[in-house]
N, C-alpha and C positions, 0 to 999 in steps of 0.2 A: 504494500500500500504506500502510495507516494505521500510524503510529508514535507511541506515547505518550511524552511527556516523562518520565513516571515510570511504570515498569513495576511493577505490583503483582503479585508472585509469591506462590506458596504459602508461601514462607518468611516473608512478612510476617505470616502468621497463626500462624507457628510460632516458629522460633528468633529471628526479628527482634524480636518483641514481648518474648520472654523476655530477650533481651540488653538491651533498653532498661530493663526493670524491674530487672534485676540491678544496673544502674548507678545506679538511683534508688530508694533504700530507703524514701522517703516513701510512705506508704499514702494517696495522694490519688486521688480520682476525677477522671478527665479531664473538662474542661468542654465539650468539643466532641463528645462521644459520648452516645448514649442508653442508659440503664440497660436491659439486656435484660429485667429484670423488668417494666419499664414499656412496653417497645416493643410487646409482643404482649398486649394487654389483652382483645381480643375477636376475633371472626372477621373483622371488617372490617380490623383491623390485619394479620391473616394474609393476607387477600386483597391488601392493598397490598404486603406482603412478596413474595408470589408475582409480582405485576406487576413488582416491582423485580428479581427473579431473571430474568424474561423479558427485561427491559430490558438486562440485562447480557450477553445473548447477542449475538454479533457475527458479521459476515461475513468476518472476517480469514482463516479457513482456506479459505474459498471462493477468495479472492484468491491465497492461497499456492499452492493446488493448480493454479490456472490458470497462474500465472507460472512455476513450476518444472517444469511438465510440457510436453507437446507440443501444448497447446491454443492457445497464443498466441505471437506474436512481439513483440519490443520494437522498434518502428519507428524509423527514423532521425529522424522528426519529434519524437520524445520526447527533448527535451534538458533535461527538468526532473525526471526520475524517478531512482530508485535502481536501478541495473542489476545490483547484486551478486547479488540473489536469482535473477534470470533467468539469470545466468551461473554459478550454483551456487558462488558465492564466499562464502557465508554461514558464519559462525562462531557460537559460543555467545554472542557479544556483539551479534549482528545482530538488532535488534528486528523487522525485517521478517518473520522466521520464528519468533521466540520470543515475541512479544507475546501471542499467543493462549493461551499457557500460563498467564499471569497472569489474563487475561480470564475464562477458564472456571473457574479456581479461585475467583475472586470469585463467580461464579454459584453454584458448589457451596457456598461458605461462606454465602451468603445463604439458600440452600435449607436448609442444616443448622441455621442459627439459627432460621429460621421453624419447622422441624420440632420443635425443642426447645421453642419457645414454644407451639406448638400442643398439645403433649403436656400442658402444664400448665393448659390452659383447662378450666374446669368449667361445667356447666349451660349448654351451648351446643347448637345444632342438630347432632345426631349425624351425620346424613347429610352435611351440609355439611362437618363436621369431617373425616369419612372422605374425602370427595372432595378436600379441600384436601391432606390427607396424601398421597393417591395422586398428586396433581398435583406435589407437591414431590419425591416419590420419582422420578417420571418425569423431572423437570428434573435431578435429581442423576445419574441414570443416563445421560441424554443427554449431559450435560457431560463425564462421565468417558469415554464412548465417543468423543466428539470429540477429547479429549486423547489417548486411546489411539491413534486413527488417525494423529495427527500426530507423537507423540513416542515411541511404542514403538520399540524397537530391532529391529523385525521383528514379524511377526504369528504366529510359531510359539508354541505354548502355553508353552514355557519361556523365551521371550525376555523381556527387561526391559520391563515395562509402565510404569505410573505409580503414584503413591500414590493409594489410594482412600480418600477422606475421609468417614467415617460420622458425624462430628460436628465442630463447630467447636472447635478446641482448640489449645493451644500445645504444640509438640513438634518432633520431627525425623523426619517420616514417610519411610520408605524406599520404594523402588519395589517394587511387587508384580509378579508375572509376568503375562504377557498372559492366561493361563488364569484366574488369580485375579481379575483385573479384570473379565473377561467374566462370571465366575461371580457376582460381587457385583452387577454391573449387571443381569444377568438376574434375580437375586433381587429387586432393587429394582423391576424391571419387573413381575415376577409379583405382588409385593405390591401394587403400584399397580393392577394389573388387578382385584384383589379389592376395591379401595377406591373407585375412581373411578366416578362415575355414568355413565349411558348417554347423556347429552346430547352432541350433536356440537358441535365447535368447530374453527375454523381457526387462531385466534391463541393458543390454549391447548391443552395436551395433553388429548385425549379418549381413549377406548378404541381408536378407530381409529388415532390417532396413536401410542399405545403399541404396537399390533401392528406398525406400520411401523417403530418403533424396534427392536422385538424381531426383526423380519425382517432389518434391516440388521446388527444385532449378531450374529445367527446366521450371516449371510453371512461375516463376518470370523472367526467361530469355526469355520467349516466344519461347522456343525451343520445339515446339509441338510434333515433331517426337520422341524426347527423352522422353518427358513427357508421351506419350502413351506407349512407350516400357517399361520404368521403372515402371510405375504404374501397368502395366499388370503383371509384375513379382510378385509384391506384392499381387495383387488380386489372382493370381494363388496359392500363398503360404499360404495366410491367408484369408479364406472365411469370409464373413460378419457374424456377430452374428445373431442368430434368435431372435424372439421377446421375447422368454422366458429368454434367457441369457443376452440380451442387458442391461436391468436395473441393472444386477448384476455386470457389468463392473465398475460402478461408486461407488460401495461399496467394490471393489476388491474381490468379490466372483467369478468372472470369468475374464479370460484374453482373451476371444474370440475376435478376430479381433484387439487386441492390438499388435502393431508391436514393439514399443519402449516406455518405460515408466521409469520415475525416481522413484526408490523405496524410500518410506518414511515410517519410523517407529517411535515409541515413542522415541527410542534411538537417533534419528536424531534431535530431538527438542532442541531449545536453553535452556540451564540450567541457564543462567543469563541474565539480561536485556540487557547488552551490547554485547551479543554473536552474531557473524556474521551468525549463523545458522538460517535457515528459520523456521517459525512457520508452522502450518498446512495450506495447501492451502485454506481450507474453511474459515480461519480467515481473508482472504482478503475481504470476503463478509458479514460475520456475526460475531459479537462480543458476545461471550458467557457471559461475565461479563455484566449484565444488559440486556441481550438478545436484542441487538441492531442490526438491519439490516443496514449494511454499504452501500451496493449497492444491488439493487433488479432488476429483469428482467424488461426491458422496455415494456410498453404496445404495442409498435410497434412490438416487437418480439413476444410477447404472442399471438397477433392477427393472426399470420401466422400459428399457429398450429391448427390442429383438436384435441381439448382437449380430446375427447372421443376415438379416433381411433389411434392417432399417439403416439407410445410408447415413443417417445422422450420427449413429454410434461411432463409426470409424472416422467421421468428419470432426466430431467434437471431442472424442476420447481416444487417447493413445494407450493401447495395451502393450506394455513392455515387460514381459515376465523375466527378462534377463538383467534387471537393474541391480539385483544383488540383495543380500540379507539386510533387513532393516529399511528397505526402500519400498515405496509404494509402486505397485504394479501398474495401476491406472493413473494416467496423467491427463490434465486438461490439454487437449490437442487442437483446440480451435484457433490458437494463436501461436503456432510453432514458428511461423515465419514464411518468407517466400522461398521458392525452389531454386533460385539462382545460386551458383557456386559461391559467390562472394556475399550472399545475403546475410544480414544481421539477424541472429537468432531472436525469435519472438517479435520481429518487426513486420507488421502488416497494417493495412488500413483498418480503421475502427468503424465497423458497420453500425449505423444508428437506426436506420429504417430499412426493412425488407418486406417483400410481398408476403412472405409467410406470416408475418405479424398481422398483416391486413386481413388475411383469411380468418385468422383467429379473432380479431376484433369484430369482423362482420358476423362470424358464427355466434359469438357471445351476444351481440346486439340482437341478432335474429332470435336467439333462444329467449332473451329477456322480453321480447315482444311477442312471444308465443308463435313465432314462425318456425316451427320445429322442422318442417321439411327442408327449409332453406338452411337452417343451422346444421342439420345432418349432412346436407350436401357439401357445405363449406368444409366441414370436418373431414368428410370422406375424400374430397378432392385433394386436400393437403396431405392426408395420409397416403393416398395412392401415389402421389409424387415422391414420397419419401421411402415407402416400404414396398419391397418386392413382393409380388403375388398377393397384394392386399385385397381383401374382399370387403365390400361396403357393409357397414353396420347401420342399423336404424335404432336409435334410442327414442323411446316413446314418451318420455316425460322431460319437462323443463329442467328439473333438478339433476336428472341423469346427464343431460346435455351439458349443463354448466360444470358439473364435476369433470366430465370428459374433456371439456375445452380447457379447463384450468390445468389438468394433467398434461394435455397436449402442449400448452404454453410452457409448462415446466420442461418438457423435452425440446420442443422446437426452438425456444429462446434461451436455452441454457447458456450461462456465462455471458449473456448480453446485457445484463443489468435490469431485469424485469421481475425476477422471482419474488424478492422481498416486497416490492411494491404491489405485486399482484395479490399476495397474501394480505397486505395492508388494505387494499381496495375492498376485500371481502371480510375484513376483520377476523381473519383466520390466524391462529397461532403459528409461529415457526416451530415445527415439530421435527426434531432430528431423530433418525432411527437409532436403535440400540447398537447396530453395527458401526455407527458413526460416532460413538461416545468417546473415542480416543481423543485425548487432549482437550476435552470440553470443560473439565473441572465441574461437571454437573450441568453445564449449559445445554440442556436438551430441549427445553420448552420455554418459549417466549410468548407469553400471553399478551393480548392487545391492551390489557390494563397496565402493563409495565411501562415505565418511562422510556426504556430503550427500544420500545416498539416504534417510536418516532425519534429521528435523529435530533440532537439538541442544536439550538442556535449557538454559534460560537461565543464563548465567554467574552472575547475581545469586543464583539459586536454589542453585547449587553452592556459592557462597560462604557463604550463611547456613545451609544445611542439611547438617550433617556426615554424614548418612546417604544423601544423594543421590549417585547414580552417574551419570556422564556417558555419553552414547551413544558407541560405539566410533568412534575416528578424530578426535574433537574434543579439544582441550586444555581444561582446566578454566577 
């Protein structure tokens, strides 16, 4: 799990700056910053700012969801990692689960600054200007929804959400309700859909990517009608990968069914130990130095796959019986790296939206609206694409379908940052299997009533923002 030496939280854009300047009355321009009036002089500058916002997006929440849920175990061979998150011992001062708060508000601030600069540009290509505006709104919406998934005190409409930053400013932003955050995000998404061009892209938001974001947001809002409509647009634009190309997605040999992905190359890797840049996503789960498995697939998850017929098993899980005594046989194989001879181990693009997720969103929304035939069909289409010789199943009740869809999400989206939040959406406990009790120190059941069921707001943010309220159960 990545840990920054300096966590940049939203308060640094708000009260932190105002506190500094209240103690320093001299009206001096800082020498190490760029004047906003000069930072965005043309559309090329805006394009660079957009790339900077994308660069700020991280895989931290993917790792968080894997570690605190029932997807992975903390093996005995891992003597170098931080076990507190895995054992649900985190507090408001634990960077393992709070660093994403600052990371995504940095993304939001970059987007807001670029939006403000874009608005002031004159005599530029109008279509490109609109497209960039739409892209920045998409980035802002996505970052807020990621923060909401992680730091909301529940997903009920009236639950405490997060501050929604519509501009870069100094202040003390309070938390909005979940309903308010979702409403603002959907407005940003809808506005973006009216601005962004029709060209497809994988490494930047396109209309298809916006519909995927809209579908996921609607899932959390329980807006089943919108979830069906938005996911259907993605499914129509991006078919599922076949069984031949599916494994190639994870080594970046194929982009089939990948809707939106964070591009990661060797040039993006940190050059120094204190660099804020991310290492390879695979390094979250396996340490090359010493060949130490940091987190490995849970036996509970492994047992759900047909090892011989489900293409996902070999794509997601590496079976290596020759690792030696005291080593885990099964490793997380989703992020092993690219196939080139000089490839960096564990370095691949970070897939954030895929068509497989859209089928499961639509299936769940159909089931929730009692369209059982449609829900069964979505589930069967996905399974047939993944499982050799699969025979269609028909589940006759809504409850059966919901259970089957959640189980399919557990498999299909394994290690992609959804499992913990899926359980949270349904107020279901995190329940680790008896075979996965190793190294848990008794952390086998996390009920929805426990503080750690929701990640804490960072202690630094509580300290600098007088209007920030902590999630229940945590001390300030």
